[in-house]
N, C-alpha and C positions, 0 to 999 in steps of 0.2 A: 831069293830074288834073282840070283845069277842065271838060273834055269829059265825064268820068265823072260829076262832080257834077251838071252841067247835065242829062245824060241821065237820071240817077237821079231828080232833082227832077221832071223831066217825066213819068217813068213813075209816080211816086208821086201825081201829080195832087192836090197839096195835103195829102196825108196825111204830114206831116213829124213823125216821132217825136222826142221829147226823151230817151227812154230806150231803150237797146239792151242785149240780153243775148246773150252768146256762149255757145252751148250746147255743152258738152263731152260726152265719151263718156257714153252712157247717158241723155242728156237730150234727144236730138233729137225725141222724141215730144211734147215740150212745144210745139213749133212747130205741131203738129196742133190745139192748143187755141186758136190765135189765130182770132178772129172777123173776118169780112170781110177775109180774108187775101189779100194780093197776094204771089205767090211768084215770085221772080226768081232763076234759076240764077246762081251766081257767074260762070260763063263768059260771061254777058251783061253783066257790069259790068267795065269796064276797070280793071285794077289789083287786082281781088279774086283772092287766091291760091286755087289748087285744092287740095283735100285728097284724099289717096289712102287714108285710114284708114277701115276699116269703121265704119259708123254715122255718118259725117260726110258728109251728103248734098251739102253745098256749095250751100246755098240761103239767100237773104235773104228773110225772111218779115216783112211789115209789115202791121199791123192792130191790132185791139183785143184787149187781154189784161188782165184784172183792172180793166176800166173805163178803161184808158188806151191811148193810141196808142203802140205799141212797135215796135221792130225786133228780130227774132231772127235771129242768124246760126246756122243749123243746120249746124254743122260749122265747122272752122277748119283752117288749115294748121299743121303742127307743125314746129318747128325742124329736127328730124331728117329731115324729108322733103326739104328743100332745102339744109340747112346754112347758111341765111341767115335770121337772126332778123328782119331788116328786111323780109322778104317779107310780114309781117303788117301793116306800117305803112300801106300805101295804103288798106286796108279801113277801118282806124280813122280815118285822116285824112278819108276820104270821109264817114264817119258824122258826124264833128265838123262838117264843112263843110255838111251838110244840117240841122244844128241839134241833134244829139244832145249832151246835156250830162252825162248819167248813163250809165255803162257798168258792167254787172255781168258779170264773167267767171266761168265755171264750168269745172270739169274733174273728171276721175276721177283720184284719186291714192291712193297708199298712205299709211300712217301708222306712226310709230314708237311711238305711244301704244297700249298694249294695250287700253285702255278704248274705243278708237275703232276698232271692227272694220269689216269690209266693209259698205258701204251707209250708214255714218255720214255725217252732214252736218257740215262744218266751216266756220266763218267765218275767213277768213284775215285776220290782224292785220298781217302784215308778210311779207317774203320775203328769201331769201338767194339770190343768183345764183351758183350753183356751176358754171354751164355754160361760163364763160370767154368768153361772147359777149354782145353787146348790140345791140338793134335800131337804136341810134343810131351805131354804127360807120360811119364814112364820111360822116356828115352834115357838109356843109361850112360850116354857119353856127353861130351860138351857140345855135341850137335844140337842139344836142346836149347842152347842159348843163341837165339836168332835175333839179330837186330832188325827192327821193322821200320826204321826211319826212311828207308827207300823201298818199302814194300810195293809202292805204286810208282812204277818207273816213269820218271819225268819225260824222257824221250818219247815213250809210247803215248803218254797223255797229250803231249804237244801234237803228235802225229794224228791222234784221234780227233782232237779239237779242229785241226786243219781239215781233216776229211769231212767232218760235220759241216764246217763252213763251206767247203767246196761243193758239197752236194745239197746244201740248203737244209740240212737235217738239224733241227734244234737239239743241242746237246747240253743238258743240264749238268751241273756239277754238285757233288754232295759227299757226305760221309755215310758209310754203311754201318748200321748197328746190327750185330749178330745176336739174335735171341735163339734159344735152343729149339723152339717150335715143339710140336707141330701146331699147337694152338696159336691163334693170333694174339697180339699184344693186348693187354688190358688198357682201359682208358687212362689209368694212372701211369702206366709205362709210356703211353703215347704222349701224355703231358710232359 
């Protein structure tokens, strides 16, 4: 991983972001809004997983967005593509190693709340791992014991709620349930 971090730092030439966004399905176009963008295919970054899902281009985009230096991951690997939740770890560890301290994850998901139809925006307050997997399986050190009581940063949630209110964007709140996919949930699982 040290070589991947050093290579990425060299390519970024001093443009080290503190904030990163992982762009889920339907949001890849947001990467086109980055100003002074440096685009690096995941294939050129050691340890970055490749995505085979339509709309996930597999590109790290670093530049200015909303007046800040950011990194956007246009696409991501999905658990069901490789059956290995830990395949996503190297990309996140590399981002942390170059100085990213704030990570916003996005995705497209269904909802059990009838008031939250397709295209609704939801702020995730917590999650339930129903997949039976964990990206820390096999980690040989005590790094595997990660507390998750503050996994969803209160400061960021408050800021996102305020931004939604300021822009008139309805922002639902909910709990994400992780199923392994790629098939959709059964009626019993939905109940």
